C-alpha positions as CSV (number, residue, x, y, z in Angstrom):
1,M,97.6,102.1,92.1
2,F,96.7,100.0,89.1
3,P,93.5,98.0,88.2
4,L,94.5,94.7,87.2
5,R,92.4,93.5,84.0
6,E,92.3,89.9,82.4
7,V,92.5,89.9,78.1
8,N,88.7,91.0,78.1
9,G,88.9,94.1,80.0
10,N,87.3,92.6,83.5
11,I,89.3,93.8,86.8
12,V,91.1,90.6,88.5
13,G,93.0,92.6,91.0
14,F,94.8,95.4,92.1
15,T,98.4,96.6,92.2
16,A,100.3,99.7,93.6
17,R,103.7,101.2,93.2
18,I,105.3,102.1,96.6
19,L,106.3,105.7,96.9
20,P,110.2,105.7,96.8
21,E,110.5,107.3,99.7
22,F,108.7,104.4,101.6
23,E,110.5,101.8,99.9
24,D,112.4,99.3,102.0
25,R,113.5,96.1,99.9
26,D,114.0,94.2,102.7
27,V,111.1,94.3,103.5
28,Q,108.8,94.2,100.6
29,G,109.5,94.8,96.8
30,K,108.4,98.0,95.0
31,Y,105.0,96.8,94.1
32,I,102.1,95.2,96.1
33,N,99.8,92.9,94.5
34,S,96.3,92.1,95.3
35,P,96.8,88.2,96.8
36,Q,96.6,85.2,94.0
37,S,93.2,84.1,93.8
38,I,91.0,81.9,91.7
39,V,90.3,85.1,89.5
40,Y,93.8,86.9,89.7
41,D,97.3,84.9,88.5
42,K,99.9,86.8,87.9
43,S,101.8,84.2,86.0
44,K,98.5,84.2,83.5
45,L,97.9,88.1,83.1
46,M,99.7,90.3,80.9
47,F,99.3,94.6,82.0
48,G,97.9,96.4,79.5
49,L,97.2,93.2,77.3
50,D,92.9,94.1,77.0
51,K,93.8,97.5,75.6
52,A,96.8,96.5,73.3
53,K,95.9,93.5,72.0
54,Q,94.4,94.9,68.9
55,A,97.5,97.1,68.2
56,I,99.9,94.0,68.9
57,R,97.7,92.4,65.6
58,E,98.0,95.2,63.6
59,K,101.7,96.0,64.3
60,E,102.2,92.0,64.0
61,M,104.2,92.6,67.2
62,A,104.2,92.7,71.0
63,I,106.7,95.0,72.9
64,L,107.3,93.3,76.4
65,V,108.2,95.6,79.4
66,E,108.8,95.4,83.2
67,G,106.4,97.5,84.9
68,Q,103.0,99.0,84.4
69,M,104.7,102.8,84.7
70,D,106.2,101.6,81.7
71,C,103.7,100.0,79.9
72,V,101.7,103.3,80.7
73,T,104.2,106.0,79.2
74,A,104.4,104.0,76.1
75,H,100.8,104.1,75.4
76,E,100.7,107.4,76.2
77,A,103.8,108.1,73.6
78,G,101.6,106.6,70.9
79,F,103.3,102.8,71.5
80,E,99.8,100.7,72.1
81,N,100.9,97.4,71.2
82,V,103.4,97.4,74.4
83,I,102.6,95.4,77.5
84,A,103.9,94.6,81.1
85,T,104.9,91.5,82.6
86,S,104.1,93.5,85.6
87,G,107.8,92.6,87.5
88,T,108.1,89.2,86.9
89,A,109.9,87.1,84.3
90,L,107.8,86.3,81.1
91,T,106.1,82.6,81.8
92,T,105.2,79.7,79.6
93,E,100.9,80.8,80.3
94,Q,101.9,84.0,79.2
95,V,103.8,83.1,76.1
96,K,100.7,80.8,75.2
97,L,98.3,83.9,75.2
98,L,100.8,86.2,73.2
99,Q,100.8,83.7,70.8
100,R,97.0,84.7,70.1
101,Y,98.0,87.9,68.8
102,S,101.4,88.0,67.3
103,S,104.2,85.6,66.1
104,R,106.6,88.4,67.3
105,V,108.1,90.1,70.4
106,A,110.4,92.4,71.5
107,F,111.7,92.8,74.9
108,A,112.3,96.3,76.4
109,Y,113.1,95.6,80.1
110,D,115.1,97.3,82.7
111,T,118.7,97.8,81.8
112,D,120.0,96.4,85.3
113,P,121.3,93.2,85.7
114,A,117.9,91.6,86.9
115,G,116.5,92.8,83.6
116,R,119.1,91.5,81.8
117,L,118.6,88.1,83.0
118,A,114.7,88.6,83.0
119,V,115.4,89.0,79.0
120,E,117.7,85.9,79.1
121,R,115.2,83.5,80.4
122,G,112.0,85.2,78.7
123,S,113.6,84.9,75.4
124,E,114.2,81.1,75.6
125,L,110.3,80.9,76.5
126,A,109.6,82.9,73.2
127,L,112.0,80.9,71.3
128,E,111.0,77.7,72.2
129,S,107.2,78.5,71.5
130,E,108.7,79.7,68.2
131,I,108.0,83.3,68.5
132,E,110.2,85.5,66.5
133,T,112.4,87.6,69.4
134,S,114.0,90.7,69.2
135,I,115.3,93.2,71.9
136,I,115.0,97.2,72.1
137,I,118.3,98.8,73.0
138,L,117.4,101.6,75.1
139,P,119.1,104.9,74.3
140,E,119.1,105.9,78.0
141,G,117.6,105.7,80.7
142,K,117.1,102.8,83.3
143,D,113.9,101.8,81.9
144,P,111.3,102.5,79.1
145,D,109.6,104.8,80.9
146,E,112.5,107.1,81.9
147,C,113.7,106.5,78.2
148,I,110.3,107.7,76.5
149,R,110.2,110.8,79.1
150,R,113.8,112.0,78.2
151,N,114.5,110.9,74.4
152,P,110.7,110.3,72.6
153,E,112.7,110.1,69.1
154,G,115.2,108.3,70.7
155,W,112.6,105.6,71.8
156,K,111.0,105.4,68.8
157,R,114.4,104.5,67.0
158,A,115.2,102.0,69.2
159,V,111.8,100.6,68.7
160,S,112.3,100.3,65.0
161,E,116.0,99.1,65.1
162,A,114.8,96.3,67.8
163,T,118.0,93.7,67.2
164,P,117.3,89.9,66.7
165,I,117.9,88.3,70.1
166,M,120.4,85.7,68.9
167,E,122.5,88.7,67.6
168,Y,122.0,90.4,70.8
169,F,123.5,87.8,72.6
170,V,126.3,87.2,70.5
171,Q,127.3,91.1,70.3
172,E,127.3,90.6,74.2
173,T,129.1,87.4,74.7
174,I,132.0,89.2,72.4
175,K,132.0,92.4,74.6
176,E,133.0,89.7,77.3
177,M,136.0,88.7,75.4
178,D,139.4,89.1,73.7
179,I,138.5,87.8,70.2
180,T,142.5,88.2,69.2
181,S,142.5,85.2,71.8
182,T,142.1,81.7,70.6
183,S,140.5,80.6,73.4
184,D,138.1,83.3,73.7
185,R,137.5,82.6,69.7
186,R,137.0,79.1,70.7
187,A,134.8,79.7,73.3
């Protein structure tokens, strides 16, 4: 169970991770959150921002991860500028909040299709707000938590070698095409 704190550190709700052996994704997701209220609005909250805001300013970059465990593990490994969107796509309200602390953001979302789609949508919002956007390509593992636990040096290197988001999208598009084909080159 994790307390959810707003930017000043006040607890506004709670979230809990369902233990894997009790997961039933047909019934519920893997997290249970406090219900939406006047003080808790998931779309406006960034998990860990109360702890990370100073490091974000100092490093002039926020690293975005999806889950609370990704954030906690990153902080334990010394990456204090990491915050989580808590399993939701980045929102306009969160982008405005981020802009108070940095004009640079690096996505380190899960490597599954949902994570890639969330990067696509979130980077679009960030770029529209003129935030310099990049992506951290995990050298191994399905998420930052697993990557840091298995290969802390690989994580460190991946953070330092974050790829500009447009370069990443071009590389990903080219992977799916035959660039020797005239029609694929034109596309």
